[in-house]
Backbone bond lengths (Angstrom), bond angles and torsions (degrees), N, CA, C in turn:
res aa  C-N    CA-C-N  psi(-1)  N-CA   C-N-CA  omega(-1)  CA-C   N-CA-C  phi
1 M - - - 1.496 - - 1.531 107.35 -
2 G 1.295 118.44 135.48 1.381 124.27 174.99 1.422 117.45 -78.76
3 Q 1.351 120.49 176.27 1.469 122.02 -176.35 1.505 111.42 -65.21
4 Y 1.309 113.97 -20.58 1.570 117.48 -175.58 1.551 110.29 -102.06
5 G 1.311 118.30 16.51 1.456 121.09 178.97 1.518 114.18 97.96
6 D 1.244 117.76 -173.20 1.511 123.08 177.01 1.484 112.65 -70.36
7 I 1.315 116.96 153.57 1.519 122.06 179.61 1.571 103.79 -76.74
8 K 1.293 110.72 132.30 1.447 120.58 170.29 1.525 111.78 -125.55
9 L 1.368 113.59 111.61 1.512 115.61 -177.84 1.448 111.96 -98.85
10 F 1.305 112.86 135.84 1.473 122.87 177.15 1.535 107.50 -125.89
11 S 1.327 113.38 156.59 1.441 116.38 179.65 1.547 109.60 -144.17
12 G 1.338 117.90 142.34 1.407 122.60 165.78 1.556 109.73 -79.38
13 N 1.363 113.97 -164.13 1.455 114.91 -178.92 1.550 111.46 -99.46
14 G 1.329 117.08 8.07 1.451 119.80 -177.56 1.501 114.84 -66.15
15 N 1.285 118.10 -31.42 1.535 119.63 179.13 1.553 108.94 -161.63
16 L 1.369 117.37 66.73 1.371 120.48 -179.06 1.439 117.59 -56.21
17 P 1.425 118.15 -44.26 1.486 117.82 179.35 1.476 111.91 -58.53
18 L 1.335 124.01 -36.63 1.503 119.96 177.56 1.456 109.99 -70.13
19 A 1.363 122.12 -41.25 1.474 120.41 177.29 1.495 113.52 -61.34
20 E 1.315 116.29 -31.60 1.490 118.88 178.26 1.524 107.16 -73.58
21 G 1.330 116.54 -35.26 1.492 116.96 175.59 1.576 113.72 -64.88
22 V 1.317 115.22 -34.95 1.454 118.74 177.07 1.594 108.98 -68.11
23 A 1.286 116.61 -42.86 1.451 121.67 178.73 1.580 107.85 -58.97
24 N 1.332 115.58 -49.66 1.448 119.57 179.80 1.543 113.46 -56.46
25 Y 1.327 117.65 -38.60 1.452 123.68 -176.41 1.567 104.41 -69.95
26 L 1.261 120.46 -31.13 1.493 123.75 -174.67 1.549 110.21 -92.23
27 G 1.389 113.22 -4.06 1.511 118.74 -179.54 1.458 114.72 67.16
28 M 1.381 118.12 38.41 1.403 121.90 178.27 1.537 107.57 -143.42
29 E 1.348 112.71 -178.38 1.456 119.61 -178.96 1.558 108.14 -114.29
30 L 1.343 117.33 152.71 1.440 120.79 171.06 1.520 110.50 -61.62
31 C 1.323 116.82 142.90 1.402 118.22 178.61 1.547 113.93 -76.97
32 G 1.281 117.32 148.13 1.440 119.03 -173.64 1.604 112.28 -73.00
33 R 1.282 116.03 141.69 1.419 121.05 176.76 1.486 107.97 -155.37
34 Q 1.358 117.90 155.07 1.478 119.46 173.05 1.487 110.15 -111.63
35 I 1.333 118.06 133.57 1.423 122.04 173.99 1.605 105.34 -123.60
36 I 1.325 111.33 111.16 1.477 116.99 -178.46 1.549 110.96 -115.09
37 E 1.349 115.65 137.27 1.421 121.97 175.16 1.492 109.83 -106.22
38 F 1.362 115.17 121.28 1.434 121.09 -175.84 1.543 107.95 -83.81
39 P 1.358 115.93 162.05 1.521 116.87 -178.35 1.513 117.28 -53.17
40 N 1.410 114.92 -25.18 1.408 117.74 -179.61 1.567 110.57 -89.03
41 E 1.340 117.05 10.10 1.496 126.76 174.68 1.528 108.73 77.06
42 N 1.307 125.16 9.29 1.438 126.92 171.36 1.509 106.69 -73.66
43 L 1.285 114.76 144.17 1.485 124.14 -178.57 1.569 110.67 -101.32
44 F 1.370 114.28 144.08 1.480 121.23 175.75 1.457 106.17 -129.72
45 V 1.322 115.94 134.22 1.514 122.94 176.19 1.503 110.02 -126.32
46 K 1.260 114.06 134.62 1.473 123.71 175.53 1.496 110.65 -134.48
47 L 1.341 114.60 134.47 1.473 118.98 173.46 1.563 110.83 -82.11
48 N 1.360 117.68 144.64 1.460 118.70 174.19 1.457 116.73 -77.86
49 R 1.436 114.33 -22.91 1.492 121.51 -179.23 1.465 108.26 -140.27
50 S 1.335 115.00 160.19 1.436 122.71 176.95 1.581 111.60 -69.63
51 V 1.242 118.57 145.54 1.462 121.14 178.98 1.633 107.20 -122.69
52 R 1.286 116.69 19.23 1.463 120.53 178.95 1.479 111.71 -54.61
53 G 1.291 117.20 126.81 1.427 122.34 177.91 1.592 116.51 77.28
54 Q 1.372 114.97 9.39 1.432 113.74 -177.60 1.567 114.41 -107.49
55 D 1.301 116.42 169.71 1.427 123.73 179.59 1.474 109.36 -94.41
56 C 1.350 121.10 99.84 1.406 127.33 -169.02 1.492 115.86 -100.87
57 Y 1.348 119.48 135.13 1.384 123.26 174.87 1.557 115.26 -128.68
58 A 1.313 111.94 120.89 1.454 118.01 -178.29 1.520 112.13 -98.65
59 I 1.302 118.59 114.34 1.482 123.25 -175.05 1.513 110.65 -100.73
60 Q 1.295 114.50 122.14 1.495 118.53 -175.36 1.491 105.69 -159.48
61 S 1.411 116.94 127.81 1.463 125.19 168.18 1.476 106.15 -92.00
62 T 1.342 117.25 132.82 1.439 119.01 179.95 1.506 112.87 -96.71
63 S 1.267 116.12 52.17 1.489 122.92 179.00 1.480 105.95 -90.49
64 R 1.314 119.68 -165.92 1.434 128.90 -176.99 1.518 107.88 -65.39
65 P 1.429 120.76 135.38 1.462 121.54 -9.18 1.532 111.97 -73.84
66 V 1.324 117.67 118.57 1.387 127.01 -171.33 1.513 113.13 -50.34
67 N 1.365 114.22 -65.22 1.437 117.68 -173.03 1.476 112.83 -68.33
68 R 1.344 120.18 -30.76 1.439 117.86 174.55 1.614 111.64 -68.26
69 N 1.351 113.19 -39.90 1.522 113.00 179.40 1.542 110.81 -70.49
70 L 1.307 120.65 -31.69 1.403 125.02 177.70 1.510 108.91 -62.66
71 M 1.297 117.86 -53.07 1.463 125.79 -179.47 1.551 106.99 -58.26
72 E 1.306 120.29 -47.79 1.414 121.74 176.73 1.448 112.51 -49.90
73 L 1.373 117.08 -49.69 1.381 121.57 179.41 1.497 114.80 -59.20
74 L 1.342 116.41 -46.67 1.412 123.60 -174.71 1.590 107.81 -64.56
75 I 1.281 118.16 -46.76 1.423 123.26 -177.53 1.529 110.38 -67.66
76 L 1.389 116.65 -40.15 1.441 117.59 175.73 1.510 111.31 -58.60
77 L 1.402 114.53 -48.83 1.486 119.14 -175.63 1.564 110.08 -58.70
78 Q 1.372 112.27 -40.87 1.554 110.14 -176.58 1.488 109.90 -72.48
79 T 1.382 120.17 -33.11 1.393 120.93 175.97 1.474 114.74 -58.96
80 L 1.336 116.45 -40.60 1.545 123.01 174.18 1.500 111.32 -66.58
81 Y 1.332 115.00 -41.51 1.437 117.33 175.17 1.490 118.41 -61.86
82 L 1.349 114.29 -39.79 1.491 118.65 179.60 1.483 108.05 -76.12
83 D 1.260 126.54 -16.22 1.396 127.24 176.59 1.581 112.75 -89.26
84 F 1.389 113.42 10.38 1.431 119.17 174.08 1.535 114.69 67.34
85 A 1.335 115.34 43.54 1.466 120.65 171.93 1.587 104.97 -64.46
86 A 1.343 115.30 136.43 1.447 120.36 178.16 1.576 114.66 -61.30
87 R 1.365 111.91 -38.24 1.408 115.89 174.02 1.576 106.54 -150.93
88 L 1.288 116.40 144.18 1.465 117.94 -175.37 1.520 111.21 -130.45
89 T 1.275 118.18 123.75 1.479 125.37 -174.27 1.585 109.65 -116.60
90 A 1.261 115.72 127.58 1.428 119.12 173.62 1.540 110.57 -90.24
91 V 1.331 118.77 121.18 1.482 123.57 -177.61 1.468 106.38 -105.96
92 V 1.340 121.91 101.72 1.384 124.39 -177.08 1.517 112.77 -120.47
93 P 1.429 112.28 91.98 1.482 114.72 -178.67 1.523 117.19 -55.22
94 Y 1.348 113.02 -31.98 1.446 116.76 179.50 1.568 106.17 -133.98
95 M 1.267 117.28 117.77 1.477 121.19 179.94 1.523 115.04 -93.94
96 C 1.311 118.65 119.37 1.454 119.76 179.46 1.555 113.27 -67.35
97 Y 1.326 117.15 163.62 1.389 123.86 174.05 1.530 111.82 65.29
98 A 1.398 118.26 13.05 1.512 118.40 -174.56 1.488 110.69 -66.61
99 R 1.332 118.23 -20.76 1.539 116.46 -176.71 1.481 109.21 -79.01
100 S 1.315 118.12 -20.41 1.538 120.76 177.15 1.555 109.84 -86.43
101 D 1.336 112.08 64.08 1.514 120.02 -171.85 1.496 116.50 -101.76
102 K 1.399 114.18 -4.97 1.441 119.35 -178.73 1.505 113.82 -153.94
103 K 1.256 115.42 157.71 1.489 121.15 -176.79 1.588 101.44 -96.36
104 D 1.418 115.65 91.02 1.480 120.55 -174.87 1.500 111.80 -104.31
105 Q 1.321 119.47 10.08 1.459 122.75 176.17 1.565 105.10 -162.45
106 P 1.335 115.15 162.52 1.449 116.01 -177.02 1.508 113.14 -66.11
107 R 1.316 116.57 156.09 1.428 125.65 172.10 1.565 116.48 50.73
108 V 1.386 112.13 45.19 1.412 120.29 174.71 1.561 110.71 -128.71
109 P 1.323 117.79 152.32 1.514 117.82 -178.43 1.535 113.11 -90.38
110 I 1.213 115.26 172.66 1.542 122.77 171.17 1.489 103.63 -112.63
111 T 1.360 119.60 84.46 1.397 125.14 -167.13 1.579 108.18 -70.75
112 A 1.306 115.50 -37.69 1.478 117.24 -175.16 1.518 107.85 -62.99
113 R 1.251 122.54 -28.37 1.530 126.00 177.71 1.597 104.05 -71.34
114 L 1.326 115.24 -40.78 1.471 114.20 -179.14 1.532 112.21 -64.92
115 V 1.370 117.86 -39.87 1.364 120.99 178.43 1.556 111.97 -63.33
116 A 1.266 115.16 -41.31 1.525 120.58 174.58 1.521 111.67 -59.80
117 D 1.359 117.06 -42.20 1.428 118.77 176.91 1.514 114.34 -63.09
118 M 1.396 118.13 -41.90 1.390 123.88 178.47 1.546 113.45 -61.62
119 I 1.345 113.87 -40.02 1.514 118.92 176.98 1.527 109.99 -63.94
120 E 1.254 119.73 -39.23 1.461 122.87 178.58 1.567 110.73 -67.93
121 V 1.388 113.32 -46.86 1.465 117.64 -175.10 1.570 109.52 -64.14
122 A 1.325 117.67 -26.96 1.481 121.33 178.87 1.564 111.72 -66.97
123 G 1.328 115.76 -12.96 1.478 119.06 172.58 1.546 109.32 111.79
124 T 1.323 120.95 17.02 1.377 121.70 -179.14 1.590 112.88 -73.01
125 N 1.284 119.45 141.39 1.447 125.42 173.42 1.485 115.55 -93.39
126 R 1.359 117.80 -35.76 1.383 126.15 -178.20 1.577 109.55 -142.85
127 Y 1.344 109.65 166.95 1.434 117.18 175.83 1.536 109.73 -135.45
128 I 1.334 114.39 152.80 1.457 121.95 168.18 1.564 107.18 -131.08
129 L 1.324 114.94 117.71 1.400 118.07 -178.59 1.567 107.05 -125.64
130 M 1.355 115.33 170.42 1.476 117.53 -174.21 1.522 107.86 -139.37
131 N 1.355 115.79 126.17 1.472 125.27 170.77 1.599 109.55 44.34
132 L 1.315 110.30 73.00 1.428 117.46 175.27 1.550 114.18 -71.39
133 H 1.263 118.59 149.18 1.534 120.55 -178.27 1.441 110.78 -64.27
134 A 1.322 118.30 -31.13 1.444 122.13 -178.98 1.551 108.20 -143.06
135 G 1.277 113.58 128.27 1.443 118.56 -171.81 1.554 114.68 -64.89
136 Q 1.421 114.11 -25.72 1.492 115.85 -174.83 1.612 111.47 -68.30
137 I 1.397 116.69 -8.89 1.437 121.79 178.58 1.584 108.37 -59.55
138 Q 1.351 119.91 -31.98 1.328 120.49 177.14 1.533 115.40 -57.69
139 G 1.329 112.46 -31.33 1.481 117.40 175.79 1.476 116.78 -73.56
140 F 1.376 118.93 -5.94 1.421 122.99 177.06 1.501 110.71 -81.35
141 F 1.304 121.21 -15.86 1.400 124.93 178.65 1.479 110.84 -95.05
142 K 1.326 116.54 142.45 1.440 124.25 176.12 1.550 112.04 -101.80
143 I 1.308 116.95 -0.50 1.399 125.60 -177.31 1.575 105.45 -106.39
144 P 1.321 121.61 156.02 1.489 124.32 178.31 1.480 108.56 -73.77
145 G 1.315 118.97 160.07 1.400 123.74 177.36 1.627 111.29 -172.62
146 D 1.291 109.07 -179.12 1.457 116.93 176.77 1.498 108.80 -130.19
147 V 1.317 114.48 134.38 1.551 118.51 176.95 1.614 101.83 -114.08
148 L 1.338 109.80 112.46 1.481 116.62 -175.28 1.566 108.38 -93.23
149 T 1.375 110.43 164.37 1.496 113.35 175.08 1.503 107.55 -132.59
150 A 1.334 110.85 147.89 1.562 119.34 -176.01 1.550 106.73 -108.11
151 Y 1.310 117.59 8.19 1.502 119.39 -171.72 1.561 107.46 -66.89
152 H 1.388 114.34 -32.01 1.512 115.58 -174.07 1.580 103.40 -68.85
153 M 1.279 122.86 -31.86 1.426 122.75 177.53 1.533 112.63 -68.29
154 L 1.335 115.49 -39.49 1.508 118.45 174.77 1.498 111.99 -68.71
155 T 1.361 117.46 -38.16 1.484 121.13 174.61 1.476 113.59 -61.42
156 D 1.434 117.81 -41.60 1.426 119.26 174.40 1.498 113.00 -53.58
157 D 1.350 119.44 -41.20 1.438 123.82 -179.97 1.535 108.62 -65.08
158 M 1.349 120.35 -38.65 1.430 122.21 177.66 1.541 109.92 -66.61
159 K 1.315 118.16 -40.52 1.490 119.92 176.54 1.384 112.69 -60.11
160 Q 1.367 121.34 -37.74 1.401 129.47 -178.35 1.559 107.67 -65.85
161 K 1.303 117.16 -42.15 1.509 119.88 178.14 1.445 113.18 -64.28
162 I 1.382 114.91 -39.29 1.476 124.09 177.58 1.581 107.38 -63.98
163 A 1.306 118.20 -50.85 1.424 122.26 -174.07 1.569 109.05 -63.68
164 M 1.306 117.75 -41.05 1.517 120.80 177.85 1.513 112.82 -83.21
165 K 1.263 117.13 10.88 1.469 124.03 175.21 1.560 111.64 52.16
166 K 1.367 112.35 39.40 1.543 116.05 177.94 1.513 108.13 -90.33
167 V 1.342 119.89 0.49 1.501 123.35 172.63 1.552 105.60 -134.72
168 K 1.342 114.15 154.89 1.372 124.28 177.25 1.489 115.01 -124.01
169 D 1.369 115.28 129.47 1.504 117.71 -171.59 1.509 115.02 43.86
170 P 1.331 119.27 60.71 1.486 123.20 -174.11 1.581 110.10 -66.44
171 V 1.270 111.49 150.29 1.516 119.04 172.28 1.501 103.98 -133.97
172 V 1.386 115.58 139.84 1.435 120.21 167.75 1.542 110.81 -84.64
173 V 1.285 116.04 131.34 1.514 116.02 -178.67 1.585 107.30 -120.97
174 S 1.314 115.79 124.64 1.395 121.82 176.18 1.559 111.37 -78.24
175 A 1.294 120.78 128.48 1.365 124.02 -173.23 1.517 112.53 -64.89
176 D 1.295 115.40 -23.62 1.515 120.66 175.68 1.513 104.68 -161.07
177 L 1.331 112.90 170.61 1.490 120.82 -179.19 1.517 112.08 -67.68
178 G 1.345 118.21 -23.73 1.441 119.24 177.77 1.506 114.43 -71.67
179 F 1.363 116.22 -19.48 1.438 120.57 177.81 1.479 114.24 -97.38
180 A 1.390 114.00 6.99 1.486 120.01 -170.51 1.519 115.03 -59.05
181 K 1.324 116.18 -41.38 1.509 122.44 -175.61 1.526 107.88 -62.26
182 Q 1.352 115.39 -48.90 1.487 118.13 -179.17 1.553 110.25 -63.49
183 A 1.306 114.53 -45.74 1.440 120.55 178.25 1.508 112.70 -56.36
184 R 1.293 117.38 -42.20 1.490 123.51 175.70 1.453 111.64 -56.64
185 N 1.376 115.86 -45.82 1.498 122.08 -178.94 1.575 108.29 -61.62
186 I 1.393 115.80 -42.39 1.450 117.52 -177.30 1.555 107.75 -65.76
187 A 1.282 115.17 -42.66 1.546 117.20 -179.69 1.464 113.65 -64.02
188 E 1.370 116.66 -38.57 1.403 119.30 176.84 1.490 116.51 -63.94
189 E 1.439 113.17 -38.21 1.456 119.02 176.94 1.512 110.70 -66.89
190 L 1.265 119.81 -34.22 1.452 125.42 -177.39 1.545 109.89 -84.92
191 G 1.303 117.79 -20.94 1.411 124.44 179.96 1.629 110.59 68.41
192 I 1.320 113.69 43.99 1.427 119.29 -179.79 1.539 109.02 -134.73
193 P 1.363 116.66 163.23 1.421 118.70 -173.00 1.547 113.24 -67.17
194 L 1.330 116.55 168.45 1.507 124.39 179.72 1.514 110.89 -126.92
195 A 1.269 111.13 143.97 1.512 118.64 175.17 1.557 105.42 -138.36
196 F 1.365 111.96 166.28 1.448 119.47 -174.47 1.533 110.20 -134.05
197 I 1.276 118.88 150.54 1.426 123.94 170.75 1.511 108.96 -106.77
198 E 1.316 117.71 121.72 1.397 120.36 176.57 1.548 108.42 -90.08
199 K 1.302 115.90 132.88 1.455 120.65 175.35 1.498 111.27 -144.36
200 R 1.298 112.04 168.40 1.494 119.28 -175.62 1.602 107.71 -132.14
201 R 1.271 117.32 135.62 1.457 125.46 175.77 1.535 109.81 -105.62
202 S 1.305 115.73 130.98 1.493 119.43 177.35 1.499 108.49 -121.84
203 G 1.338 121.93 136.05 1.426 124.25 177.40 1.515 112.30 78.59
204 N 1.271 118.40 -170.13 1.531 124.00 -175.94 1.483 113.49 -104.48
205 D 1.338 117.94 15.59 1.471 120.42 -177.89 1.526 108.19 -90.01
206 A 1.341 114.53 -173.73 1.522 116.35 -173.43 1.499 110.68 -98.79
207 N 1.308 117.28 18.48 1.478 124.83 -174.24 1.521 112.52 -98.42
208 A 1.320 116.50 133.75 1.479 118.66 173.06 1.530 106.66 -137.59
209 K 1.295 119.50 142.86 1.468 122.38 -177.88 1.438 109.88 -95.76
210 A 1.394 116.48 127.61 1.453 116.60 171.21 1.452 113.29 -77.88
211 L 1.368 119.08 132.71 1.422 123.89 -170.95 1.545 113.08 -103.92
212 S 1.317 112.37 -51.89 1.500 116.56 -177.96 1.529 113.54 -159.41
213 V 1.313 116.96 161.15 1.498 118.15 172.34 1.501 111.15 -97.83
214 I 1.240 114.69 130.40 1.469 121.54 175.06 1.516 110.20 -100.95
215 G 1.390 113.20 104.43 1.462 115.21 -174.35 1.506 108.08 126.82
216 D 1.396 116.43 168.87 1.454 121.11 -172.95 1.590 109.23 -98.68
217 V 1.336 117.49 118.98 1.436 120.36 177.66 1.512 110.86 -122.07
218 Q 1.324 117.75 -5.65 1.429 118.79 -175.76 1.508 111.80 -70.57
219 G 1.396 113.90 122.63 1.409 123.11 179.12 1.537 110.73 83.04
220 H 1.315 116.49 13.53 1.480 120.20 -177.30 1.554 106.76 -116.40
221 D 1.307 114.45 150.98 1.444 121.46 167.47 1.547 110.06 -84.65
222 C 1.293 117.53 133.14 1.486 117.04 -170.57 1.490 111.53 -113.96
223 F 1.354 114.62 139.57 1.475 122.51 169.80 1.542 106.02 -102.29
224 L 1.308 114.22 101.57 1.519 120.23 -178.80 1.495 109.27 -87.90
225 C 1.328 119.54 118.55 1.473 121.28 -170.14 1.549 113.68 -120.75
226 D 1.290 117.61 141.34 1.524 119.87 179.47 1.563 102.71 -155.25
227 D 1.331 111.69 169.17 1.521 115.72 -179.48 1.583 111.15 -81.85
228 E 1.336 116.01 -38.42 1.503 117.44 -178.91 1.472 112.35 -151.61
229 V 1.248 120.29 159.19 1.427 125.52 172.87 1.523 109.77 -119.38
230 D 1.304 117.67 117.95 1.446 123.12 -174.30 1.613 107.14 -97.62
231 T 1.337 113.39 -91.49 1.487 116.73 -179.93 1.566 111.67 -89.78
232 A 1.258 116.42 -5.38 1.557 127.86 175.80 1.480 111.09 69.42
233 G 1.359 119.23 15.25 1.459 120.96 -179.49 1.509 107.02 -64.74
234 S 1.317 115.72 -48.96 1.555 121.49 -178.11 1.508 109.65 -66.45
235 M 1.322 118.77 -46.79 1.502 123.48 -174.98 1.534 108.30 -63.34
236 S 1.360 118.10 -46.45 1.441 117.96 -179.96 1.468 116.97 -66.86
237 N 1.422 115.49 -33.48 1.488 121.24 170.15 1.535 110.09 -61.06
238 D 1.357 115.38 -47.43 1.468 121.03 179.99 1.530 112.60 -55.85
239 I 1.307 115.82 -46.69 1.393 120.90 -177.82 1.570 109.40 -63.66
240 N 1.280 116.25 -46.95 1.495 120.79 -179.42 1.620 108.61 -62.12
241 L 1.331 117.58 -40.36 1.444 121.22 -178.90 1.500 109.60 -66.53
242 L 1.300 119.86 -38.34 1.447 120.90 -179.47 1.562 110.04 -69.86
243 I 1.321 115.21 -41.66 1.501 114.42 174.14 1.502 112.62 -60.86
244 E 1.307 117.43 -43.67 1.471 121.89 -179.07 1.545 108.69 -62.84
245 S 1.367 116.80 -30.50 1.468 119.73 -178.50 1.537 110.13 -83.53
246 G 1.225 120.51 6.59 1.510 123.78 174.08 1.483 115.13 96.40
247 A 1.368 121.12 12.98 1.471 121.05 178.73 1.532 105.03 -67.36
248 T 1.373 113.06 140.48 1.482 121.17 -179.85 1.514 108.43 -72.89
249 S 1.268 120.42 -40.75 1.479 122.18 179.56 1.605 108.23 -154.13
250 V 1.295 117.42 159.53 1.442 121.73 -179.31 1.500 107.20 -126.40
251 H 1.341 121.90 118.84 1.455 125.50 173.50 1.601 104.26 -110.58
252 T 1.267 115.41 121.93 1.573 120.73 -175.17 1.447 107.51 -99.18
253 Y 1.453 115.38 137.73 1.426 124.31 172.67 1.420 114.01 -128.42
254 F 1.361 120.81 128.46 1.424 124.23 -179.85 1.531 106.74 -151.65
255 V 1.379 115.82 153.82 1.489 119.55 -172.71 1.553 107.48 -83.79
256 H 1.353 115.60 -50.32 1.507 119.03 -165.91 1.562 107.78 -111.32
257 P 1.347 115.34 114.79 1.463 123.51 178.60 1.553 111.15 -85.75
258 V 1.319 115.17 71.98 1.488 121.60 -173.31 1.573 108.09 -62.39
259 F 1.355 115.49 -49.33 1.434 125.50 175.38 1.527 113.05 50.77
260 S 1.238 117.55 61.54 1.429 122.89 178.57 1.606 111.53 -86.25
261 G 1.255 119.20 151.84 1.422 129.50 176.92 1.525 112.35 42.30
262 P 1.429 120.04 -113.75 1.393 123.70 -174.74 1.567 114.98 -84.41
263 A 1.256 117.94 18.31 1.456 123.20 -170.60 1.556 110.36 -64.13
264 V 1.323 118.17 -42.82 1.528 118.15 -177.33 1.551 106.77 -72.20
265 D 1.320 120.21 -41.62 1.452 119.99 174.92 1.471 112.57 -53.70
266 R 1.355 113.57 -50.59 1.506 116.33 -177.74 1.530 115.88 -59.82
267 L 1.402 112.80 -40.55 1.445 116.59 -175.17 1.480 112.60 -71.88
268 T 1.335 116.07 -45.17 1.401 120.75 -178.40 1.620 114.45 -68.62
269 S 1.308 113.64 -17.40 1.541 116.94 174.74 1.448 112.15 -84.51
270 T 1.353 119.86 -9.66 1.490 120.06 177.18 1.505 111.92 -81.44
271 K 1.348 115.78 174.14 1.430 123.96 -179.05 1.526 109.16 -100.99
272 A 1.271 119.23 20.97 1.526 121.08 175.09 1.499 109.98 -60.16
273 T 1.331 118.16 139.14 1.405 121.34 179.08 1.529 112.83 -72.16
274 Q 1.346 115.37 -42.56 1.472 120.06 179.25 1.487 112.82 -151.78
275 F 1.330 121.18 152.21 1.359 128.54 173.77 1.510 108.34 -117.88
276 T 1.384 119.28 121.97 1.383 122.79 -179.67 1.534 110.86 -121.72
277 T 1.314 113.33 128.24 1.495 117.85 -175.39 1.509 108.86 -144.31
278 T 1.317 118.20 -166.74 1.464 120.57 176.72 1.506 109.05 -124.27
279 D 1.444 116.75 177.01 1.475 119.31 -177.31 1.526 109.96 -98.71
280 S 1.378 120.01 31.81 1.361 122.72 177.60 1.453 112.57 -61.93
281 I 1.350 115.11 -22.72 1.527 126.39 172.13 1.541 101.63 -132.73
282 E 1.330 112.03 137.67 1.413 122.71 -174.67 1.575 104.26 -78.56
283 V 1.320 117.94 124.89 1.433 123.53 173.21 1.557 110.31 -92.19
284 P 1.248 117.35 116.79 1.484 124.03 178.94 1.582 112.26 -48.26
285 E 1.306 116.06 139.97 1.481 119.56 -177.30 1.516 111.47 -56.86
286 K 1.313 119.69 -34.98 1.470 121.96 -176.67 1.495 110.07 -70.54
287 D 1.394 116.38 -32.42 1.507 118.61 176.42 1.519 110.61 -73.82
288 F 1.426 114.44 -39.73 1.396 117.60 -177.95 1.565 111.72 -56.70
289 K 1.367 113.11 -47.24 1.501 121.73 -177.25 1.543 110.60 -60.80
290 R 1.311 116.06 -27.48 1.550 116.46 -176.97 1.522 110.51 -69.49
291 F 1.276 117.89 -22.06 1.436 118.69 179.69 1.502 115.25 -75.21
292 D 1.335 116.70 -14.31 1.418 124.57 171.52 1.534 112.43 58.02
293 G 1.321 114.25 47.51 1.453 124.59 173.97 1.536 111.46 86.27
294 R 1.401 120.39 0.38 1.449 119.18 179.54 1.488 115.65 -90.31
295 L 1.409 116.36 -1.88 1.431 116.21 -179.25 1.595 107.65 -107.29
296 N 1.371 111.66 122.86 1.426 118.37 -177.60 1.527 108.30 -112.48
297 I 1.249 118.25 122.06 1.514 123.63 -174.54 1.557 108.22 -109.94
298 I 1.350 115.65 118.57 1.426 122.31 172.92 1.514 113.99 -95.84
299 S 1.297 118.73 120.65 1.464 119.97 -175.69 1.514 111.67 -73.96
300 V 1.349 116.03 139.08 1.475 120.58 175.23 1.487 112.45 -104.66
301 A 1.390 115.20 18.08 1.519 120.32 -179.38 1.473 113.02 -63.00
302 S 1.368 114.35 -39.12 1.471 119.26 -178.75 1.509 111.01 -69.88
303 L 1.314 118.15 -32.76 1.505 123.56 177.32 1.536 109.25 -68.78
304 L 1.293 115.80 -48.44 1.473 119.06 179.50 1.536 111.45 -63.03
305 G 1.382 111.82 -43.33 1.522 116.33 -179.65 1.458 113.58 -62.85
306 E 1.331 119.68 -41.63 1.478 125.86 178.61 1.549 108.01 -62.89
307 V 1.301 117.37 -44.98 1.485 118.66 -176.99 1.514 111.12 -68.42
308 I 1.308 117.15 -40.03 1.492 120.89 173.53 1.557 111.68 -59.53
309 S 1.347 114.70 -43.69 1.437 116.38 175.52 1.486 115.93 -61.86
310 R 1.357 117.07 -41.08 1.486 122.57 178.70 1.555 107.19 -66.20
311 V 1.305 118.78 -48.23 1.492 118.64 179.45 1.515 112.45 -55.75
312 N 1.327 116.61 -44.43 1.479 123.11 178.15 1.499 109.82 -58.28
313 R 1.340 117.43 -44.36 1.500 118.56 -175.97 1.556 113.68 -88.02
314 G 1.354 115.40 -2.01 1.463 116.78 179.62 1.567 111.22 73.83
315 V 1.323 117.69 36.39 1.461 123.62 -178.79 1.513 105.86 -106.90
316 S 1.333 111.57 152.97 1.482 119.55 178.29 1.507 112.48 -57.95
317 V 1.362 114.84 130.07 1.429 119.11 170.91 1.523 111.31 -85.65
318 G 1.317 116.55 -37.15 1.495 123.02 179.05 1.461 114.56 -50.72
319 S 1.402 114.91 -39.81 1.505 120.50 -176.65 1.462 109.72 -64.22
320 L 1.351 118.98 -21.79 1.500 117.25 178.16 1.517 110.97 -71.92
321 F 1.312 118.55 -19.17 1.526 122.50 175.61 1.549 108.31 -110.78
322 H 1.400 116.71 24.04 1.453 120.37 177.23 1.525 111.62 56.04
323 E 1.303 118.23 41.54 1.429 122.36 179.90 1.503 109.40 -110.84
């Protein structure tokens, strides 16, 4: 037992399978709670037992339906706070509004900062996030927390493909120049070349046009990497561009399977060999089946569970990543 009491795990409805996986890793069960939606769409949360003096963790991905899942998280956090939890940690594997991280044009909000403020006001003492779209979002919080990465889990899968000779002359390809630093780290760890896709975004929509490949991909198997896939417009264009540029195969890797709107249609219509992602966001069974075996989902439950255990015991989290 840690200095803040026993671990008490709670979950909203945003990603119950992942929360259950975290509980299984820790050898416990999720704590009981009731989440009721009234006819007027107002939410009501009630705990089945007291958490007074306990170390509480509320697990919730704020993916679709975004505003419903965000409100579930906030109300659950305040419910735990008002029941006198000794310490309260928000565990958010996928944080919504993360792309609204800066005021880059007149008359626009910084919504990621607003979300951070709401999580704090709900009574949270700490946060655990995973693979933020922009690192500066950490600075929006005034409370301490940990931002985890799942890239090492994706990199391990790449290493396995290389060791088993499932790829030939592999190249890491950054999905855009904004992901270049992380892609370079992956390429250095694997000891293989790096290439980039140059693209340009116009307007405020989610579409960006792939323009050219910087680097040699002809005759190579490609590990195409990004942080998330939303509508898959950029990812599908990247895959097609790599094939047109002479890549032998394309294996895509990304942490967050947002899969909005036409994403599944776009991805399944490409010639990518495989799509590898995590369960930070739950992929509906009907969408999973449409990939016909090409979608590989790596669970981050053990990662989140280990970090929660270390936080509870007051043990270094950085050492888990050799930091």
